[in-house]
C-alpha positions in Angstrom: 88.3 2.4 -14.4 88.1 0.9 -17.9 85.3 -1.1 -19.5 85.5 -4.7 -20.5 84.6 -3.8 -24.1 87.8 -1.7 -24.2 89.8 -4.9 -23.8 88.4 -6.6 -26.9 88.6 -3.3 -28.7 92.3 -3.1 -27.9 92.9 -6.5 -29.4 90.9 -5.6 -32.5 92.6 -2.3 -33.2 94.6 -0.2 -30.7 94.5 2.9 -32.9 90.7 2.8 -33.3 90.4 2.5 -29.5 92.6 5.5 -29.1 90.7 7.5 -31.6 87.4 6.7 -29.8 88.3 6.9 -26.2 91.0 9.6 -26.2 90.2 11.8 -29.3 86.4 11.3 -29.1 85.9 10.0 -32.6 83.1 7.5 -33.1 81.8 5.4 -35.9 78.3 6.1 -37.4 75.7 3.4 -36.7 75.6 0.7 -39.3 72.7 -1.6 -40.3 74.5 -4.6 -38.8 75.0 -2.7 -35.5 71.3 -1.8 -35.3 70.3 -5.4 -36.0 72.6 -6.5 -33.3 71.1 -4.0 -30.9 67.5 -5.2 -31.6 68.5 -8.8 -31.0 70.4 -8.0 -27.9 67.6 -5.9 -26.4 65.0 -8.5 -27.2 67.1 -11.2 -25.4 67.4 -8.8 -22.5 63.6 -8.6 -22.3 63.3 -12.4 -22.6 65.6 -12.9 -19.7 63.9 -10.3 -17.5 60.5 -11.7 -18.3 61.4 -15.3 -17.6 60.4 -15.2 -13.9 56.9 -14.0 -14.6 56.4 -16.6 -17.4 57.6 -19.4 -15.1 55.4 -18.3 -12.2 52.4 -18.2 -14.5 52.5 -21.9 -15.0 50.3 -23.1 -12.1 49.3 -26.5 -13.5 50.3 -29.2 -15.9 49.7 -28.1 -19.5 50.6 -29.6 -22.9 53.9 -28.7 -24.5 52.0 -27.2 -27.4 50.2 -24.8 -25.1 53.3 -23.8 -23.3 55.3 -23.3 -26.5 52.5 -21.1 -27.9 52.5 -19.0 -24.7 56.3 -18.5 -25.0 56.0 -17.6 -28.7 53.3 -15.0 -28.0 55.4 -13.3 -25.3 58.6 -13.4 -27.3 56.9 -12.0 -30.4 55.5 -9.1 -28.3 59.0 -8.4 -26.9 60.5 -8.3 -30.4 57.8 -5.9 -31.5 58.4 -3.7 -28.5 62.1 -3.6 -29.2 61.5 -2.8 -32.9 59.2 0.1 -31.9 61.7 1.4 -29.4 64.5 1.5 -32.0 62.3 2.6 -35.0 64.1 5.8 -35.7 67.6 4.2 -35.7 66.3 1.4 -37.9 64.9 3.8 -40.5 68.1 5.8 -40.2 70.2 2.9 -41.6 67.7 2.4 -44.4 66.0 -0.6 -43.0 62.2 -1.2 -42.8 61.0 -2.1 -39.2 58.7 -4.8 -40.6 61.5 -6.4 -42.6 63.8 -6.4 -39.6 61.1 -8.0 -37.5 60.7 -10.9 -40.0 64.5 -11.3 -40.1 64.9 -11.6 -36.4 61.7 -13.6 -35.7 63.0 -17.1 -36.6 65.8 -16.6 -34.1 63.4 -15.5 -31.3 61.0 -18.3 -32.1 63.8 -20.8 -31.8 64.6 -19.4 -28.4 61.0 -19.8 -27.4 61.0 -23.4 -28.4 64.2 -24.2 -26.6 63.2 -22.5 -23.3 59.6 -23.9 -23.3 60.9 -27.4 -23.9 63.4 -27.1 -21.0 60.6 -25.8 -18.7 58.1 -28.4 -19.8 60.6 -31.2 -19.1 61.4 -29.8 -15.7 57.9 -29.4 -14.3 56.8 -32.7 -15.9 59.6 -34.5 -14.1 59.4 -32.7 -10.7 55.6 -32.0 -10.7 56.1 -28.4 -9.3 54.3 -25.3 -10.5 54.0 -21.6 -9.8 56.2 -20.2 -7.1 57.7 -23.6 -6.2 58.5 -24.1 -9.9 60.4 -20.8 -10.1 62.3 -21.5 -6.8 63.4 -24.9 -7.8 64.1 -24.3 -11.5 67.8 -24.3 -12.5 69.6 -22.6 -13.9 68.4 -19.1 -12.9 69.4 -16.4 -15.4 70.5 -13.0 -14.3 70.6 -10.5 -17.2 72.4 -7.2 -17.8 74.3 -7.4 -14.6 76.4 -4.2 -14.1 79.5 -4.8 -12.0 82.3 -2.4 -11.1 85.5 -3.7 -9.5 87.9 -1.2 -8.0 90.3 -4.1 -7.3 90.6 -4.8 -11.0 90.1 -1.3 -12.2 87.4 -2.8 -14.5 83.7 -2.4 -15.1 81.2 -4.1 -17.4 77.7 -5.2 -18.1 77.3 -9.0 -18.4 74.7 -10.1 -20.8 73.7 -13.2 -18.8 74.8 -15.1 -15.7 73.5 -18.6 -15.3 73.3 -19.5 -11.6 73.4 -23.2 -10.6 73.2 -23.0 -6.9 76.6 -21.8 -5.8 78.1 -21.9 -9.4 78.0 -18.8 -11.6 78.6 -19.0 -15.3 78.9 -15.8 -17.4 77.3 -15.9 -20.9 78.1 -13.4 -23.6 75.6 -13.0 -26.4 77.1 -12.2 -29.8 75.6 -11.6 -33.3 77.4 -12.1 -36.6 79.6 -14.8 -37.9 81.2 -17.3 -35.5 84.6 -19.0 -36.1 84.8 -22.6 -37.2 86.1 -23.6 -33.8 86.3 -21.9 -30.4 85.5 -18.2 -30.1 87.0 -15.0 -31.6 90.0 -13.7 -29.5 88.2 -10.5 -28.5 85.2 -12.5 -27.3 87.4 -14.9 -25.4 89.0 -12.0 -23.5 85.7 -10.3 -23.0 83.9 -13.2 -21.4 87.0 -14.1 -19.3 87.0 -10.6 -18.0 83.4 -11.0 -17.0 84.4 -14.1 -15.1 86.9 -12.1 -13.1 84.3 -9.5 -12.3 82.0 -12.2 -11.0 84.7 -13.7 -8.9 85.5 -10.3 -7.4 81.9 -9.2 -6.8 80.2 -12.5 -5.8 83.2 -14.1 -4.3 82.6 -17.3 -6.3 85.2 -19.2 -8.4 84.2 -19.3 -12.0 85.2 -22.5 -13.8 83.8 -21.8 -17.2 82.2 -19.2 -19.4 80.3 -19.3 -22.7 79.8 -17.2 -25.8 76.4 -17.7 -27.5 76.6 -16.9 -31.2 72.9 -16.1 -31.8 72.8 -16.1 -35.6 74.2 -19.6 -35.9 72.8 -20.9 -32.6 76.3 -22.0 -31.4 77.3 -22.0 -27.8 81.1 -22.1 -27.3 82.8 -22.9 -24.0 85.8 -21.1 -22.5 87.5 -22.9 -19.6 88.9 -20.6 -17.0 92.5 -21.1 -15.7 95.2 -19.1 -14.0 96.9 -18.3 -17.4 93.8 -16.8 -18.8 93.2 -14.7 -15.6 96.7 -13.4 -15.8 96.3 -12.6 -19.5 93.2 -10.5 -18.7 94.9 -8.6 -15.9 97.9 -7.9 -18.1 95.6 -6.6 -20.9 93.9 -4.3 -18.4 97.3 -2.7 -17.6 98.0 -2.3 -21.4 94.7 -0.6 -22.1 95.1 1.8 -19.1 98.6 2.7 -20.4 97.3 3.3 -23.9 94.5 5.6 -22.7 96.7 7.6 -20.3 99.3 8.5 -22.9 99.1 11.1 -25.7 100.8 8.9 -28.2 98.9 7.8 -31.4 99.3 4.1 -32.0 100.3 2.8 -35.4 97.9 1.5 -38.0 96.5 -2.0 -37.5 98.1 -3.3 -40.7 94.9 -5.2 -41.5 93.5 -4.0 -44.8 90.1 -5.8 -44.2 89.6 -4.0 -40.9 90.5 -0.7 -42.3 88.2 -1.0 -45.3 85.2 -1.7 -43.1 85.9 1.1 -40.6 84.0 4.3 -41.0 86.8 6.1 -39.2 89.4 5.2 -41.9 89.4 8.7 -43.6 90.1 10.5 -40.3 92.4 7.7 -39.2 94.7 8.1 -42.3 94.7 11.9 -41.9 97.9 12.4 -39.9 97.6 16.3 -39.9 94.0 16.2 -38.6 94.9 13.7 -35.9 98.0 15.6 -34.8 95.9 18.8 -34.4 93.2 16.9 -32.3 96.0 15.4 -30.2 97.6 18.8 -29.6 94.2 20.3 -28.7 93.5 17.5 -26.3 96.9 17.9 -24.6 96.3 21.7 -24.3 92.9 21.2 -22.7 94.3 18.7 -20.2 97.2 20.9 -19.2 94.8 23.9 -18.7 92.6 21.8 -16.5 95.5 20.6 -14.4 97.1 24.0 -14.1 96.8 25.6 -10.7 94.5 28.7 -10.5 
């Protein structure tokens, strides 16, 4: 069973995917990766803490009071995430307090958006506490791990928005977003999550979204049969790549290679040839009858 992230990795660079998954070579953590981890984990805490926050609203309050409550909670979650990842942050030569201030505006914006949506909902429907949580839509499921033997695919979905019987996968991404639409790897990734939802929950998924956190852009992907077949075909290609002992060619993209911390090993044909021979030898020894 392969992971959904392997699909987007395949589209980005087949050779890098092979080096990582078959030969066991991995990139060292980068500052951008650590920043992305902090933002991702903070959003996970936000999603998991949403139910308790909503249930705590037991009477009509002013928006300013509600927004302040959300901001306090989200600030606390960000601090908790920074503390949890302190060693990794320092390891890429970042200061935890500087990273906190960099991410804080993004988290504060999320607090404002969610508190406004909640305020509008309970003001309109006049429901609070348990009833408010039960009637509030959409519900957000976070970090949903789904394995599908039927697809031969597994993944952890950042968010699923549930509107009654309708399930909508949401992928959270940091970094630059394209001028239009979504990056090809992100399109395939969120579409694959849609297939996992359809198989696991037995619900047809009509659309999916990629949320580009840094730019606060939410981009839609419409599901159709062609996209579903594209994902299934890509699953087969990745399985084939990872099951063979054939080193793929270079990506041919100079920008990708320059940014990759594996480039020195990737360009060393003699080193890779030896790793590949060792891998084949170990596999043959494991399979050999005793």
